[in-house]
MOPAC internal coordinates of N, CA, C and O (Angstrom, degrees):
PM7 1SCF
backbone

  N    0.0000 0     0.00 0     0.00 0    0    0    0
  C    1.4428 1     0.00 0     0.00 0    1    0    0
  C    1.5246 1   110.57 1     0.00 0    2    1    0
  O    1.2310 1   120.26 1   138.16 1    3    2    1
  N    1.3036 1   117.11 1   -41.84 1    3    2    1
  C    1.4555 1   119.92 1  -172.80 1    5    3    2
  C    1.5226 1   112.26 1   -66.49 1    6    5    3
  O    1.2310 1   120.56 1   142.09 1    7    6    5
  N    1.3306 1   116.53 1   -37.91 1    7    6    5
  C    1.4631 1   118.75 1   178.24 1    9    7    6
  C    1.5277 1   111.04 1   -65.62 1   10    9    7
  O    1.2310 1   120.48 1   151.70 1   11   10    9
  N    1.3247 1   116.69 1   -28.30 1   11   10    9
  C    1.4662 1   121.14 1   179.18 1   13   11   10
  C    1.5291 1   110.81 1   -65.65 1   14   13   11
  O    1.2310 1   120.18 1   142.89 1   15   14   13
  N    1.3190 1   117.26 1   -37.11 1   15   14   13
  C    1.4694 1   120.43 1   177.41 1   17   15   14
  C    1.5205 1   110.97 1   -60.59 1   18   17   15
  O    1.2310 1   120.97 1   133.54 1   19   18   17
  N    1.3126 1   115.74 1   -46.46 1   19   18   17
  C    1.4727 1   120.06 1  -179.87 1   21   19   18
  C    1.5244 1   110.50 1   -64.71 1   22   21   19
  O    1.2310 1   120.96 1   135.92 1   23   22   21
  N    1.3189 1   115.78 1   -44.08 1   23   22   21
  C    1.4637 1   120.85 1  -179.51 1   25   23   22
  C    1.5298 1   110.97 1   -58.50 1   26   25   23
  O    1.2310 1   120.12 1   132.35 1   27   26   25
  N    1.3164 1   117.37 1   -47.65 1   27   26   25
  C    1.4643 1   120.64 1   179.53 1   29   27   26
  C    1.5287 1   111.48 1   -64.16 1   30   29   27
  O    1.2310 1   120.98 1   138.12 1   31   30   29
  N    1.3263 1   115.74 1   -41.88 1   31   30   29
  C    1.4659 1   119.86 1   179.71 1   33   31   30
  C    1.5269 1   110.58 1   -60.15 1   34   33   31
  O    1.2310 1   120.68 1   134.22 1   35   34   33
  N    1.3099 1   116.30 1   -45.78 1   35   34   33
  C    1.4647 1   120.26 1  -179.35 1   37   35   34
  C    1.5296 1   111.78 1   -68.18 1   38   37   35
  O    1.2310 1   120.19 1   142.62 1   39   38   37
  N    1.3267 1   117.24 1   -37.38 1   39   38   37
  C    1.4703 1   120.21 1   177.20 1   41   39   38
  C    1.5261 1   111.24 1   -61.76 1   42   41   39
  O    1.2310 1   120.56 1   148.30 1   43   42   41
  N    1.3164 1   116.53 1   -31.70 1   43   42   41
  C    1.4592 1   121.20 1   179.40 1   45   43   42
  C    1.5306 1   112.18 1   -91.88 1   46   45   43
  O    1.2310 1   121.34 1  -172.78 1   47   46   45
  N    1.3252 1   115.04 1     7.22 1   47   46   45
  C    1.4614 1   122.84 1   177.69 1   49   47   46
  C    1.5316 1   112.11 1    52.31 1   50   49   47
  O    1.2310 1   121.72 1  -130.31 1   51   50   49
  N    1.3173 1   114.32 1    49.69 1   51   50   49
  C    1.4616 1   121.55 1   179.12 1   53   51   50
  C    1.5234 1   109.53 1  -116.93 1   54   53   51
  O    1.2310 1   121.15 1   -28.20 1   55   54   53
  N    1.3164 1   115.40 1   151.80 1   55   54   53
  C    1.4607 1   120.88 1   175.00 1   57   55   54
  C    1.5257 1   108.98 1   -92.80 1   58   57   55
  O    1.2310 1   121.09 1   -15.69 1   59   58   57
  N    1.3133 1   115.52 1   164.31 1   59   58   57
  C    1.4564 1   119.32 1   174.76 1   61   59   58
  C    1.5276 1   110.08 1   -60.03 1   62   61   59
  O    1.2310 1   120.39 1   143.51 1   63   62   61
  N    1.3146 1   116.85 1   -36.49 1   63   62   61
  C    1.4623 1   121.10 1   179.68 1   65   63   62
  C    1.5211 1   111.17 1   -62.90 1   66   65   63
  O    1.2310 1   120.17 1   140.01 1   67   66   65
  N    1.3210 1   117.28 1   -39.99 1   67   66   65
  C    1.4664 1   120.84 1   179.75 1   69   67   66
  C    1.5313 1   111.47 1   -66.88 1   70   69   67
  O    1.2310 1   120.64 1   136.78 1   71   70   69
  N    1.3209 1   116.38 1   -43.22 1   71   70   69
  C    1.4748 1   119.57 1   179.29 1   73   71   70
  C    1.5244 1   109.97 1   -68.78 1   74   73   71
  O    1.2310 1   120.28 1   140.98 1   75   74   73
  N    1.3188 1   117.06 1   -39.02 1   75   74   73
  C    1.4615 1   120.21 1   177.48 1   77   75   74
  C    1.5261 1   110.72 1   -60.67 1   78   77   75
  O    1.2310 1   120.43 1   139.57 1   79   78   77
  N    1.3288 1   116.78 1   -40.43 1   79   78   77
  C    1.4682 1   120.33 1   178.19 1   81   79   78
  C    1.5260 1   110.55 1   -63.36 1   82   81   79
  O    1.2310 1   120.28 1   138.99 1   83   82   81
  N    1.3160 1   117.07 1   -41.01 1   83   82   81
  C    1.4616 1   121.44 1   176.69 1   85   83   82
  C    1.5236 1   110.79 1   -57.92 1   86   85   83
  O    1.2310 1   120.95 1   141.04 1   87   86   85
  N    1.3190 1   115.79 1   -38.96 1   87   86   85
  C    1.4599 1   122.15 1  -178.11 1   89   87   86
  C    1.5329 1   112.59 1   -87.61 1   90   89   87
  O    1.2310 1   120.84 1   177.85 1   91   90   89
  N    1.3245 1   116.00 1    -2.15 1   91   90   89
  C    1.4706 1   122.64 1  -178.44 1   93   91   90
  C    1.5213 1   111.55 1    57.33 1   94   93   91
  O    1.2310 1   121.88 1  -126.77 1   95   94   93
  N    1.3270 1   114.00 1    53.23 1   95   94   93
  C    1.4593 1   120.47 1   178.53 1   97   95   94
  C    1.5244 1   108.79 1  -145.06 1   98   97   95
  O    1.2310 1   120.42 1    -4.80 1   99   98   97
  N    1.3124 1   116.79 1   175.20 1   99   98   97
  C    1.4626 1   120.67 1   179.69 1  101   99   98
  C    1.5258 1   110.69 1   -78.20 1  102  101   99
  O    1.2310 1   121.36 1   -22.01 1  103  102  101
  N    1.3229 1   115.01 1   157.99 1  103  102  101
  C    1.4647 1   120.51 1   176.79 1  105  103  102
  C    1.5216 1   109.72 1   -64.04 1  106  105  103
  O    1.2310 1   120.51 1   140.44 1  107  106  105
  N    1.3215 1   116.63 1   -39.56 1  107  106  105
  C    1.4669 1   119.11 1  -178.74 1  109  107  106
  C    1.5335 1   111.21 1   -66.76 1  110  109  107
  O    1.2310 1   120.66 1   145.10 1  111  110  109
  N    1.3268 1   116.34 1   -34.90 1  111  110  109
  C    1.4622 1   119.67 1   175.84 1  113  111  110
  C    1.5142 1   111.70 1   -65.15 1  114  113  111
  O    1.2310 1   120.54 1   136.99 1  115  114  113
  N    1.3290 1   116.58 1   -43.01 1  115  114  113
  C    1.4597 1   120.25 1   178.15 1  117  115  114
  C    1.5254 1   110.53 1   -65.82 1  118  117  115
  O    1.2310 1   120.64 1   139.84 1  119  118  117
  N    1.3133 1   116.38 1   -40.16 1  119  118  117
  C    1.4664 1   120.78 1   179.87 1  121  119  118
  C    1.5290 1   110.98 1   -55.92 1  122  121  119
  O    1.2310 1   120.55 1   144.12 1  123  122  121
  N    1.3182 1   116.56 1   -35.88 1  123  122  121
  C    1.4615 1   120.50 1  -179.86 1  125  123  122
  C    1.5264 1   111.64 1   -67.52 1  126  125  123
  O    1.2310 1   119.85 1   154.89 1  127  126  125
  N    1.3186 1   117.89 1   -25.11 1  127  126  125
  C    1.4646 1   120.51 1   173.32 1  129  127  126
  C    1.5220 1   109.91 1   -69.77 1  130  129  127
  O    1.2310 1   120.79 1   135.64 1  131  130  129
  N    1.3353 1   116.10 1   -44.36 1  131  130  129
  C    1.4734 1   119.71 1  -178.04 1  133  131  130
  C    1.5161 1   112.85 1   -66.97 1  134  133  131
  O    1.2310 1   120.25 1   150.20 1  135  134  133
  N    1.3192 1   117.13 1   -29.80 1  135  134  133
  C    1.4666 1   119.83 1  -179.48 1  137  135  134
  C    1.5233 1   112.60 1   -90.45 1  138  137  135
  O    1.2310 1   120.36 1   169.78 1  139  138  137
  N    1.3301 1   116.92 1   -10.22 1  139  138  137
  C    1.4503 1   120.50 1  -178.93 1  141  139  138
  C    1.5099 1   113.51 1    84.54 1  142  141  139
  O    1.2310 1   120.41 1  -173.34 1  143  142  141
  N    1.3221 1   116.83 1     6.66 1  143  142  141
  C    1.4631 1   120.35 1   179.30 1  145  143  142
  C    1.5332 1   111.06 1   -67.30 1  146  145  143
  O    1.2310 1   120.60 1   145.20 1  147  146  145
  N    1.3363 1   116.47 1   -34.80 1  147  146  145
  C    1.4706 1   122.00 1   176.70 1  149  147  146
  C    1.5154 1   109.75 1  -121.55 1  150  149  147
  O    1.2310 1   120.91 1   -37.27 1  151  150  149
  N    1.3195 1   115.86 1   142.73 1  151  150  149
  C    1.4627 1   120.81 1   172.96 1  153  151  150
  C    1.5240 1   109.14 1   -71.47 1  154  153  151
  O    1.2310 1   121.02 1   -28.64 1  155  154  153
  N    1.3195 1   115.66 1   151.36 1  155  154  153
  C    1.4539 1   121.14 1  -177.71 1  157  155  154
  C    1.5259 1   109.06 1   -95.57 1  158  157  155
  O    1.2310 1   120.22 1   -57.61 1  159  158  157
  N    1.3337 1   117.18 1   122.39 1  159  158  157
  C    1.4690 1   119.29 1   177.89 1  161  159  158
  C    1.5272 1   111.17 1   -63.15 1  162  161  159
  O    1.2310 1   121.08 1   -28.26 1  163  162  161
  N    1.3148 1   115.54 1   151.74 1  163  162  161
  C    1.4628 1   121.08 1  -179.76 1  165  163  162
  C    1.5222 1   111.53 1   -55.82 1  166  165  163
  O    1.2310 1   120.25 1   138.26 1  167  166  165
  N    1.3140 1   117.12 1   -41.74 1  167  166  165
  C    1.4702 1   120.13 1  -179.06 1  169  167  166
  C    1.5289 1   111.49 1   -60.57 1  170  169  167
  O    1.2310 1   120.26 1   144.41 1  171  170  169
  N    1.3137 1   117.11 1   -35.59 1  171  170  169
  C    1.4693 1   121.27 1   178.13 1  173  171  170
  C    1.5225 1   110.04 1   -72.20 1  174  173  171
  O    1.2310 1   120.09 1   139.14 1  175  174  173
  N    1.3275 1   117.44 1   -40.86 1  175  174  173
  C    1.4665 1   120.71 1   176.93 1  177  175  174
  C    1.5283 1   110.79 1   -58.50 1  178  177  175
  O    1.2310 1   120.73 1   137.93 1  179  178  177
  N    1.3169 1   116.21 1   -42.07 1  179  178  177
  C    1.4673 1   120.34 1   179.63 1  181  179  178
  C    1.5237 1   110.46 1   -63.07 1  182  181  179
  O    1.2310 1   120.46 1   134.49 1  183  182  181
  N    1.3243 1   116.73 1   -45.51 1  183  182  181
  C    1.4759 1   119.81 1  -179.62 1  185  183  182
  C    1.5240 1   111.50 1   -63.97 1  186  185  183
  O    1.2310 1   120.28 1   138.80 1  187  186  185
  N    1.3245 1   117.06 1   -41.20 1  187  186  185
  C    1.4655 1   120.48 1  -179.99 1  189  187  186
  C    1.5271 1   111.35 1   -67.28 1  190  189  187
  O    1.2310 1   120.37 1   136.34 1  191  190  189
  N    1.3212 1   116.89 1   -43.66 1  191  190  189
  C    1.4643 1   119.83 1   178.83 1  193  191  190
  C    1.5209 1   110.25 1   -61.30 1  194  193  191
  O    1.2310 1   120.36 1   138.43 1  195  194  193
  N    1.3162 1   116.91 1   -41.57 1  195  194  193
  C    1.4624 1   121.27 1   177.90 1  197  195  194
  C    1.5275 1   110.58 1   -64.30 1  198  197  195
  O    1.2310 1   120.30 1   134.53 1  199  198  197
  N    1.3153 1   117.02 1   -45.47 1  199  198  197
  C    1.4691 1   121.33 1  -179.32 1  201  199  198
  C    1.5283 1   111.34 1   -61.35 1  202  201  199
  O    1.2310 1   120.33 1   134.45 1  203  202  201
  N    1.3152 1   116.97 1   -45.55 1  203  202  201
  C    1.4623 1   121.05 1  -177.74 1  205  203  202
  C    1.5228 1   112.99 1   -83.06 1  206  205  203
  O    1.2310 1   119.95 1   173.94 1  207  206  205
  N    1.3235 1   117.70 1    -6.06 1  207  206  205
  C    1.4648 1   120.85 1   179.19 1  209  207  206
  C    1.5128 1   112.73 1    67.18 1  210  209  207
  O    1.2310 1   120.96 1  -137.75 1  211  210  209
  N    1.3088 1   115.77 1    42.25 1  211  210  209
  C    1.4614 1   120.82 1  -178.78 1  213  211  210
  C    1.5212 1   109.10 1  -136.27 1  214  213  211
  O    1.2310 1   120.68 1    -4.65 1  215  214  213
  N    1.3092 1   116.30 1   175.35 1  215  214  213
  C    1.4604 1   120.12 1   178.12 1  217  215  214
  C    1.5298 1   109.13 1   -88.25 1  218  217  215
  O    1.2310 1   121.24 1   -17.88 1  219  218  217
  N    1.3054 1   115.23 1   162.12 1  219  218  217
  C    1.4618 1   119.72 1   175.22 1  221  219  218
  C    1.5278 1   109.49 1   -65.33 1  222  221  219
  O    1.2310 1   120.31 1   142.79 1  223  222  221
  N    1.3310 1   117.02 1   -37.21 1  223  222  221
  C    1.4704 1   119.73 1   176.83 1  225  223  222
  C    1.5277 1   110.98 1   -57.68 1  226  225  223
  O    1.2310 1   120.63 1   134.22 1  227  226  225
  N    1.3308 1   116.41 1   -45.78 1  227  226  225
  C    1.4629 1   119.94 1   179.39 1  229  227  226
  C    1.5227 1   110.49 1   -64.67 1  230  229  227
  O    1.2310 1   120.61 1   140.14 1  231  230  229
  N    1.3106 1   116.44 1   -39.86 1  231  230  229
  C    1.4563 1   121.44 1   178.89 1  233  231  230
  C    1.5235 1   110.87 1   -61.70 1  234  233  231
  O    1.2310 1   121.04 1   142.84 1  235  234  233
  N    1.3248 1   115.62 1   -37.16 1  235  234  233
  C    1.4533 1   121.25 1   179.45 1  237  235  234
  C    1.5219 1   112.75 1   -82.02 1  238  237  235
  O    1.2310 1   120.42 1   171.41 1  239  238  237
  N    1.3281 1   116.80 1    -8.59 1  239  238  237
  C    1.4609 1   120.47 1  -179.28 1  241  239  238
  C    1.4999 1   113.65 1    79.64 1  242  241  239
  O    1.2310 1   120.79 1  -156.50 1  243  242  241
  N    1.3309 1   116.10 1    23.50 1  243  242  241
  C    1.4640 1   121.15 1   179.24 1  245  243  242
  C    1.5292 1   108.11 1   -95.23 1  246  245  243
  O    1.2310 1   120.89 1   -67.33 1  247  246  245
  N    1.3074 1   115.90 1   112.67 1  247  246  245
  C    1.4640 1   120.22 1   178.32 1  249  247  246
  C    1.5227 1   109.41 1   -83.44 1  250  249  247
  O    1.2310 1   120.76 1   -31.85 1  251  250  249
  N    1.3130 1   116.15 1   148.15 1  251  250  249
  C    1.4582 1   120.16 1   178.97 1  253  251  250
  C    1.5191 1   110.06 1   -58.06 1  254  253  251
  O    1.2310 1   121.25 1   -45.95 1  255  254  253
  N    1.3091 1   115.21 1   134.05 1  255  254  253
  C    1.4646 1   119.55 1   178.29 1  257  255  254
  C    1.5038 1   114.59 1    87.84 1  258  257  255
  O    1.2310 1   119.69 1   179.09 1  259  258  257
  N    1.3393 1   118.21 1    -0.91 1  259  258  257
  C    1.4540 1   119.44 1  -178.74 1  261  259  258
  C    1.5263 1   112.85 1  -105.30 1  262  261  259
  O    1.2310 1   120.62 1   178.05 1  263  262  261
  N    1.3191 1   116.42 1    -1.95 1  263  262  261
  C    1.4716 1   118.66 1   179.31 1  265  263  262
  C    1.5302 1   108.96 1   -69.23 1  266  265  263
  O    1.2310 1   120.92 1   -38.43 1  267  266  265
  N    1.3208 1   115.85 1   141.57 1  267  266  265
  C    1.4663 1   118.85 1   179.11 1  269  267  266
  C    1.5209 1   110.81 1   -63.95 1  270  269  267
  O    1.2310 1   121.31 1   -36.35 1  271  270  269
  N    1.3045 1   115.09 1   143.65 1  271  270  269
  C    1.4647 1   120.91 1   178.80 1  273  271  270
  C    1.5054 1   109.65 1  -106.72 1  274  273  271
  O    1.2310 1   121.63 1   -33.47 1  275  274  273
  N    1.3072 1   114.49 1   146.53 1  275  274  273
  C    1.4847 1   119.09 1   179.31 1  277  275  274
  C    1.4998 1   110.20 1  -100.83 1  278  277  275
  O    1.2310 1   120.10 1   180.00 1  279  278  277

């Protein structure tokens, strides 16, 4: 999931500082999301998915049909 955040950010030619500003947080705080040091709150996932025009599943790197079944 974390590599997907960086990939999307770079595809949109944005810096960590720019995305952090969008999320109203520090660059270092956002950086911890990209490295996996901090878990990403649901509210942030929603904002990022909306910003990038993608689903939360895609943002998390979950392909359709790959979710574990019970």
